[in-house]
C-alpha positions as CSV (number, residue, x, y, z in Angstrom):
1,X,-26.2,1.8,157.6
2,X,-26.8,1.9,161.3
3,X,-26.0,5.5,161.5
4,X,-28.8,6.3,159.0
5,X,-31.3,4.3,160.9
6,X,-30.1,5.9,164.2
7,X,-30.4,9.5,162.6
8,X,-34.1,8.6,161.2
9,X,-35.3,7.0,164.6
10,X,-33.7,9.8,166.6
11,X,-35.3,12.5,164.5
12,X,-38.7,11.0,165.4
13,X,-38.5,12.5,169.0
14,X,-35.8,15.0,168.3
15,X,-37.2,17.2,165.6
16,X,-40.6,17.8,167.3
17,X,-38.9,18.4,170.7
18,X,-36.5,20.9,169.2
19,X,-39.3,22.7,167.0
20,X,-41.4,23.1,170.2
21,X,-38.5,24.5,172.3
22,X,-37.6,26.9,169.5
23,X,-41.2,28.2,169.2
24,X,-41.4,28.5,173.0
25,X,-38.2,30.4,173.0
26,X,-39.2,32.6,170.1
27,X,-42.3,33.6,172.1
28,X,-40.3,34.3,175.1
29,X,-37.9,36.3,173.2
30,X,-40.7,38.6,172.1
31,X,-42.3,38.7,175.4
32,X,-38.8,39.6,176.9
33,X,-38.4,42.5,174.4
34,X,-41.8,43.9,175.5
35,X,-41.2,43.5,179.1
36,X,-37.8,45.1,179.3
37,X,-39.2,47.9,177.1
38,X,-37.2,47.2,174.0
39,X,-33.8,45.6,175.5
40,X,-32.8,43.9,172.4
41,X,-29.7,42.1,174.2
42,X,-31.9,40.3,176.5
43,X,-34.1,39.3,173.7
44,X,-31.4,38.3,171.4
45,X,-29.8,36.0,174.1
46,X,-32.9,34.1,174.7
47,X,-33.4,34.0,170.7
48,X,-30.0,32.5,170.3
49,X,-30.1,30.1,173.0
50,X,-33.4,28.6,172.1
51,X,-34.0,29.1,168.4
52,X,-30.5,28.5,166.8
53,X,-29.1,25.2,166.8
54,X,-29.3,21.7,165.1
55,X,-32.7,20.8,163.9
56,X,-32.3,17.5,162.2
57,X,-30.1,14.8,163.1
58,X,-27.8,13.4,160.5
59,X,-25.7,10.3,160.4
60,X,-22.8,12.5,161.0
61,X,-24.3,13.6,164.3
62,X,-24.8,10.0,165.2
63,X,-21.4,8.8,164.4
64,X,-19.9,11.7,166.5
65,X,-18.4,13.5,163.7
66,X,-20.5,16.5,164.1
67,X,-22.0,17.9,167.4
68,X,-25.6,18.0,168.1
69,X,-26.4,21.6,169.3
70,X,-29.9,21.5,171.0
71,X,-29.1,24.8,172.4
72,X,-27.7,27.6,170.4
73,X,-24.1,28.8,170.6
């Protein structure tokens, strides 16, 4: 039961933080694509690092059974 409460309480701060981070990363990825004149490798690496990852904490994350990936792979 504690892991469920921990996940809910953690998500109150984690989810908005991850969404803001991912949104800024998406914008930065697009800008990088334009600034580098279409270099998709640069923009893809920014996208992967910021947009991918865990968006919602679950009891499995709180219990340590599944990793929390704020940053992408």
